[in-house]
C-alpha positions, -999 to 999 in steps of 0.1 A, spaced: -110 -229 -39 -121 -211 -9 -92 -191 8 -101 -201 44 -112 -234 39 -98 -250 11 -127 -261 -3 -129 -266 -39 -156 -241 -54 -174 -252 -86 -165 -230 -114 -198 -239 -126 -219 -223 -105 -220 -184 -105 -207 -165 -75 -223 -138 -63 -214 -109 -37 -240 -127 -13 -222 -162 -16 -213 -178 15 -184 -210 17 -200 -233 41 -172 -225 63 -192 -192 65 -166 -172 46 -175 -148 20 -166 -162 -15 -167 -128 -36 -136 -115 -19 -102 -103 -31 -85 -130 -14 -109 -156 -39 -100 -139 -70 -78 -149 -97 -68 -115 -100 -55 -108 -64 -20 -105 -66 -4 -87 -34 21 -62 -38 3 -47 -72 -15 -15 -71 -41 -24 -47 -31 -59 -49 -47 -68 -81 -37 -78 -119 -64 -58 -128 -66 -18 -136 -89 -16 -106 -101 26 -98 -106 20 -60 -88 6 -31 -106 -27 -13 -93 -26 21 -106 -56 40 -97 -84 8 -116 -114 34 -149 -90 31 -171 -96 -1 -170 -68 -23 -184 -49 -49 -157 -52 -77 -164 -61 -113 -130 -77 -125 -140 -108 -97 -132 -141 -111 -134 -177 -95 -98 -178 -85 -87 -214 -102 -61 -237 -87 -38 -253 -107 -16 -285 -98 23 -285 -104 34 -312 -132 50 -342 -112 88 -341 -108 109 -362 -139 117 -390 -117 145 -400 -138 164 -370 -135 153 -370 -96 172 -406 -95 202 -394 -117 206 -358 -93 206 -387 -66 232 -410 -79 256 -381 -89 255 -369 -50 257 -399 -38 290 -408 -58 304 -380 -46 308 -396 -11 314 -427 -24 283 -447 -21 
């Protein structure tokens, strides 16, 4: 998914350093990488040796891998309704 416009990036199509999203954003950037992790060494899970200063721009990182988006599982409606009932019973409803 493009970090800027949130458009889905087709994982079947390779992302090269020169790849650009339809919104004009560089796709081969730290912000679109699955290894990007703010707070880690150089903001990356991998053992990169050089700092990439501009995380929004295309770079030559060999560790780059397109970030995949996972959707959270739906909450269990039974547990939610039980919690609401318990809360409401405290106030006599």
